[in-house]
C-alpha positions in Angstrom: 58.8 77.3 66.6 55.7 75.0 66.2 53.5 78.1 65.9 55.7 79.5 63.1 55.7 76.2 61.3 51.9 76.0 61.6 51.5 79.5 60.2 53.9 78.8 57.3 52.6 75.4 56.4 48.9 75.6 57.2 47.3 78.9 58.2 48.8 81.2 55.5 48.4 78.8 52.6 44.8 78.1 53.7 44.2 81.9 53.8 45.5 82.3 50.3 43.4 79.4 49.1 40.3 80.9 50.7 40.9 84.2 48.9 41.4 82.4 45.6 38.2 80.4 46.2 36.4 83.7 47.1 37.6 85.2 43.8 36.0 82.3 41.9 32.8 82.6 43.9 32.7 86.3 43.3 32.9 85.8 39.6 29.9 83.4 39.8 27.9 85.8 41.9 28.6 88.6 39.4 27.5 86.4 36.5 24.3 85.5 38.4 23.6 89.1 39.3 24.1 90.3 35.8 21.9 87.5 34.4 19.3 88.0 37.0 19.1 91.8 36.3 18.8 91.3 32.6 16.1 88.7 32.9 14.2 90.2 35.8 10.9 91.9 35.3 11.4 93.9 38.5 14.7 95.7 37.9 14.5 97.5 41.3 14.3 94.2 43.2 17.1 92.7 41.1 19.3 95.7 41.9 18.5 95.4 45.6 19.5 91.7 45.5 22.7 92.6 43.8 23.5 95.2 46.4 22.9 92.6 49.2 25.2 90.2 47.5 27.8 92.9 47.0 27.7 93.9 50.7 28.0 90.2 51.8 30.8 89.6 49.4 32.8 92.6 50.4 32.4 91.7 54.1 33.5 88.2 53.4 36.6 89.3 51.4 37.5 91.9 54.1 37.3 89.2 56.7 39.5 86.8 54.7 42.1 89.6 54.0 42.1 90.6 57.7 42.6 87.0 58.8 45.4 86.4 56.3 47.1 89.8 57.2 46.9 88.9 60.9 48.6 85.6 60.2 51.3 87.2 58.2 51.9 89.8 60.9 52.1 87.1 63.5 54.6 85.2 61.3 56.8 88.3 60.9 56.6 88.9 64.7 57.8 85.4 65.5 60.6 85.6 62.9 61.7 89.0 64.2 61.8 87.7 67.8 63.9 84.7 66.7 66.3 86.9 64.9 66.7 89.1 68.0 67.4 86.0 70.1 70.0 84.5 67.8 72.8 87.1 68.6 72.2 86.6 72.4 72.3 82.8 71.9 75.6 83.0 69.9 77.0 85.4 72.5 76.2 83.1 75.4 77.8 80.2 73.6 81.0 82.1 72.9 81.2 83.1 76.6 81.0 79.4 77.5 83.8 78.4 75.2 87.4 78.4 76.5 
């Protein structure tokens, strides 16, 4: 139960915040890349730099989504196992009652 609580109260909200922060950072990177390309004398170099930032950004977002998805799946697994245990618990209690 502590693991479920940690996922619900800490891990999943932290994952969401990380994705939102990433969104903000990606906007800044996009603005920088656009500005850099427009102002650069060497368009090829500016384009290569933009490609590198794009690759790094996509990898970062993919990692954040994967981490959040794994936490959500773990939460669902825990909840499902608790739901499967409840009928057995109720059944064992009713057998103990006179």
